[in-house]
VOPAGU-2260 file (C-alpha; in pm, 1 decimal, decimal comma):
REM VOPAGU-2260
SITE   aa  ch    i         X         Y         Z
SITE  MET   A    0   11490,6    8195,1   11828,3
SITE  ILE   A    1   11273,3    8411,3   11631,9
SITE  ASP   A    2   10938,9    8469,4   11792,1
SITE  GLU   A    3   10611,4    8463,5   11610,6
SITE  HIS   A    4   10628,4    8840,4   11569,1
SITE  GLY   A    5   10959,5    8832,3   11389,7
SITE  TRP   A    6   11185,1    8936,2   11670,1
SITE  LEU   A    7   11500,3    8770,4   11810,5
SITE  ASP   A    8   11471,7    8637,7   12156,5
SITE  ASP   A    9   11813,1    8710,1   12275,0
SITE  CYS   A   10   11933,0    9035,1   12126,8
SITE  ARG   A   11   11905,3    9417,3   12218,1
SITE  ARG   A   12   11590,5    9549,2   12059,8
SITE  LEU   A   13   11589,0    9926,4   11967,0
SITE  PRO   A   14   11266,7    9949,9   11747,9
SITE  SER   A   15   11293,0   10214,4   11472,7
SITE  PRO   A   16   10999,0   10409,1   11314,1
SITE  ASN   A   17   11148,8   10350,7   10964,3
SITE  TYR   A   18   10958,5   10041,0   10856,7
SITE  ASP   A   19   10629,6    9942,6   10711,7
SITE  GLN   A   20   10444,9    9616,8   10617,9
SITE  ARG   A   21   10553,8    9394,1   10352,1
SITE  PRO   A   22   10313,6    9341,2   10071,2
SITE  ASP   A   23   10040,3    9087,5   10187,6
SITE  PHE   A   24   10153,0    8800,7    9982,8
SITE  LEU   A   25   10523,1    8828,6   10129,6
SITE  ARG   A   26   10413,3    8916,0   10475,3
SITE  THR   A   27   10572,8    8604,1   10653,3
SITE  SER   A   28   10824,6    8483,1   10388,7
SITE  PRO   A   29   11125,1    8696,9   10309,8
SITE  HIS   A   30   11335,7    8516,7   10071,1
SITE  LEU   A   31   11660,7    8717,5   10023,9
SITE  LEU   A   32   11920,4    8833,7   10278,3
SITE  VAL   A   33   12118,5    9144,8   10183,5
SITE  ILE   A   34   12452,2    9216,3   10386,9
SITE  HIS   A   35   12535,1    9582,6   10416,3
SITE  ASN   A   36   12796,2    9787,9   10604,8
SITE  ILE   A   37   12759,6   10119,1   10776,7
SITE  SER   A   38   12990,8   10323,5   10996,2
SITE  LEU   A   39   12909,4   10667,3   11161,6
SITE  PRO   A   40   13079,9   10899,7   11119,2
SITE  PRO   A   41   13216,8   10745,0   10805,1
SITE  GLY   A   42   13529,1   10509,1   10900,7
SITE  GLN   A   43   13470,9   10542,4   11283,3
SITE  PHE   A   44   13329,9   10274,0   11508,7
SITE  GLY   A   45   13132,6   10278,0   11813,7
SITE  GLY   A   46   12968,1   10586,5   11969,5
SITE  GLY   A   47   12581,8   10473,5   11932,0
SITE  HIS   A   48   12557,0   10678,2   11606,4
SITE  ILE   A   49   12421,2   10401,2   11389,4
SITE  GLU   A   50   12161,1   10331,3   11636,3
SITE  ALA   A   51   12056,4   10684,1   11671,8
SITE  PHE   A   52   12053,3   10718,9   11275,1
SITE  PHE   A   53   11814,4   10416,2   11246,7
SITE  ARG   A   54   11592,6   10576,4   11510,8
SITE  ASN   A   55   11586,4   10927,4   11376,5
SITE  GLU   A   56   11777,9   11051,3   11668,2
SITE  LEU   A   57   12103,5   11143,7   11544,1
SITE  SER   A   58   12239,3   11465,7   11656,6
SITE  VAL   A   59   12381,3   11693,6   11392,4
SITE  SER   A   60   12581,6   11878,9   11647,1
SITE  GLU   A   61   12797,8   11575,0   11700,7
SITE  HIS   A   62   12967,7   11571,4   11371,8
SITE  PRO   A   63   12948,2   11779,1   11036,9
SITE  PHE   A   64   12857,4   11462,1   10842,4
SITE  PHE   A   65   12562,6   11402,4   11042,0
SITE  SER   A   66   12395,0   11722,3   10905,2
SITE  GLU   A   67   12399,3   11557,3   10561,2
SITE  ILE   A   68   12225,8   11230,0   10657,3
SITE  ALA   A   69   11998,4   11334,1   10942,5
SITE  GLN   A   70   11693,0   11382,4   10727,0
SITE  LEU   A   71   11720,7   11020,5   10577,3
SITE  LYS   A   72   11459,4   10774,7   10690,7
SITE  VAL   A   73   11643,0   10428,1   10687,3
SITE  SER   A   74   11678,8   10113,5   10892,4
SITE  ALA   A   75   11800,7    9763,0   10891,5
SITE  HIS   A   76   11646,0    9471,1   11049,3
SITE  ALA   A   77   11961,2    9407,7   11242,8
SITE  LEU   A   78   12305,6    9563,7   11307,9
SITE  ILE   A   79   12605,4    9356,4   11416,0
SITE  ASP   A   80   12860,5    9581,3   11576,9
SITE  ARG   A   81   13240,9    9543,5   11606,5
SITE  ASP   A   82   13207,9    9321,0   11914,4
SITE  GLY   A   83   12952,3    9083,8   11753,4
SITE  LEU   A   84   12650,2    9235,2   11949,9
SITE  VAL   A   85   12326,5    9211,9   11757,7
SITE  THR   A   86   12057,5    9485,0   11774,4
SITE  GLN   A   87   11742,3    9429,3   11608,1
SITE  PHE   A   88   11541,6    9733,7   11484,3
SITE  VAL   A   89   11260,3    9608,4   11269,9
SITE  SER   A   90   11073,7    9282,4   11295,4
SITE  PHE   A   91   11182,1    9031,5   11027,4
SITE  ARG   A   92   10814,3    9011,9   10923,6
SITE  ASP   A   93   10827,9    9370,1   10842,4
SITE  ARG   A   94   10996,3    9585,0   10563,6
SITE  ALA   A   95   11289,3    9759,2   10677,9
SITE  TRP   A   96   11415,1   10047,5   10468,7
SITE  HIS   A   97   11755,9    9926,1   10388,5
SITE  ALA   A   98   11817,3    9865,5   10015,5
SITE  GLY   A   99   11679,6   10164,6    9851,4
SITE  ALA   A  100   11642,5   10149,9    9484,2
SITE  SER   A  101   11724,7    9799,5    9408,0
SITE  VAL   A  102   11660,4    9474,1    9180,6
SITE  TYR   A  103   11718,7    9101,0    9248,9
SITE  ALA   A  104   11662,1    8856,9    8968,8
SITE  GLY   A  105   11468,8    9107,2    8761,4
SITE  ILE   A  106   11231,8    9196,4    9054,9
SITE  GLU   A  107   11254,1    9566,3    9182,7
SITE  ARG   A  108   11210,9    9692,9    9550,6
SITE  CYS   A  109   11423,5    9440,0    9722,8
SITE  ASN   A  110   11292,5    9576,4   10075,1
SITE  ASP   A  111   10949,2    9415,1   10001,1
SITE  PHE   A  112   11101,7    9048,5   10009,3
SITE  SER   A  113   11445,0    9080,5   10187,7
SITE  ILE   A  114   11602,4    9105,0   10528,2
SITE  GLY   A  115   11877,3    9364,8   10564,9
SITE  ILE   A  116   12171,7    9301,6   10809,0
SITE  GLU   A  117   12418,2    9581,9   10873,1
SITE  LEU   A  118   12774,2    9509,7   10983,4
SITE  GLU   A  119   12956,4    9792,8   11161,0
SITE  GLY   A  120   13231,2    9844,0   10918,7
SITE  THR   A  121   13370,1    9980,6   10588,5
SITE  ASP   A  122   13443,8    9848,8   10247,6
SITE  ILE   A  123   13820,3    9838,1   10328,5
SITE  ASP   A  124   13854,1    9759,5   10702,1
SITE  PRO   A  125   13841,8    9385,9   10789,5
SITE  TYR   A  126   13557,3    9262,5   10987,4
SITE  THR   A  127   13594,7    9116,4   11316,4
SITE  ASP   A  128   13590,7    8743,7   11419,1
SITE  GLU   A  129   13290,7    8825,1   11653,7
SITE  GLN   A  130   13113,8    8989,5   11353,2
SITE  TYR   A  131   13149,7    8671,2   11138,0
SITE  ILE   A  132   13040,8    8446,4   11426,9
SITE  ALA   A  133   12733,8    8657,9   11497,6
SITE  LEU   A  134   12644,5    8687,1   11134,0
SITE  VAL   A  135   12675,3    8300,7   11077,6
SITE  ASP   A  136   12465,1    8228,7   11375,5
SITE  LEU   A  137   12190,8    8483,3   11275,8
SITE  THR   A  138   12190,8    8366,3   10928,1
SITE  ARG   A  139   12145,3    8000,8   11025,6
SITE  LEU   A  140   11855,8    8110,1   11242,9
SITE  LEU   A  141   11702,9    8315,2   10954,1
SITE  MET   A  142   11748,9    8025,4   10704,3
SITE  LYS   A  143   11583,1    7780,1   10952,6
SITE  THR   A  144   11295,8    8029,6   11024,7
SITE  TYR   A  145   11271,2    8131,0   10650,6
SITE  PRO   A  146   11355,0    7841,7   10432,2
SITE  GLU   A  147   11332,9    8028,4   10116,8
SITE  ILE   A  148   11641,0    8192,6   10232,5
SITE  THR   A  149   11926,4    7982,6   10099,7
SITE  THR   A  150   12289,1    8033,0   10041,9
SITE  SER   A  151   12212,2    8126,2    9688,6
SITE  LYS   A  152   11994,8    8403,2    9794,4
SITE  ILE   A  153   12235,9    8578,8   10008,0
SITE  VAL   A  154   12371,9    8904,9    9839,6
SITE  GLY   A  155   12572,4    9223,3    9910,1
SITE  HIS   A  156   12402,5    9559,8    9894,8
SITE  CYS   A  157   12631,7    9597,9    9595,4
SITE  ASP   A  158   12453,5    9311,0    9408,9
SITE  VAL   A  159   12122,9    9456,7    9441,4
SITE  ALA   A  160   12217,3    9827,5    9385,5
SITE  PRO   A  161   12515,9    9802,6    9158,0
SITE  GLY   A  162   12690,4   10128,5    9053,0
SITE  ARG   A  163   12518,8   10286,9    9346,9
SITE  LYS   A  164   12631,1   10098,0    9651,4
SITE  THR   A  165   12964,9    9897,0    9718,0
SITE  ASP   A  166   12902,0    9722,3   10061,3
SITE  PRO   A  167   12988,9    9507,1   10219,3
SITE  GLY   A  168   13281,7    9592,9   10021,9
SITE  MET   A  169   13622,9    9390,8    9936,0
SITE  SER   A  170   13690,5    9354,3   10293,9
SITE  PHE   A  171   13414,4    9120,3   10341,2
SITE  ASP   A  172   13527,2    8751,8   10332,8
SITE  TRP   A  173   13241,7    8605,1   10132,6
SITE  TYR   A  174   13417,3    8255,1   10119,7
SITE  ARG   A  175   13476,9    8249,4   10499,4
SITE  TYR   A  176   13117,6    8351,5   10570,7
SITE  LEU   A  177   12940,7    8111,7   10315,0
SITE  THR   A  178   13159,8    7809,6   10399,7
SITE  SER   A  179   13092,5    7863,6   10779,5
SITE  LEU   A  180   12726,2    7819,0   10714,0
SITE  LEU   A  181   12792,1    7482,0   10574,6
SITE  ILE   A  182   12963,3    7358,0   10885,0
């Protein structure tokens, strides 16, 4: 369940400081779901680096790449790791900083009206069965809680930031994901 404050009941919570409130008229009604991928360091899984990054706790001494991104202030509402574990960083009622410069249906600033879900992965590595199961379960719950999110309002980061972003990439099985939502 999602409580009245926009937090999942059954998941790990690691609140991020990288969020703010949605515009008043959109405060409780996100109507777009954006699917992302992330791996830190690039192409490597595990290690807690994504969680540290979303909380501004990334140690630049742990990998040379981290010094390139440590100053960035980003977050997602939730992350699904390779084992299907869901971690929530920002209330679904608040604006996470996940999409950056973006546009959907002619409307800019997708963070204002969307929920961002990160999958631990890359554009080219297959996602795990556990990730698809967790993503489908979470999506169904989001669609029930926020009925304006429908299957036609689920997109990849690549769709709202074309030319700038490619995730969730060619390895993401959109058919499997979307048909699983209908079962």
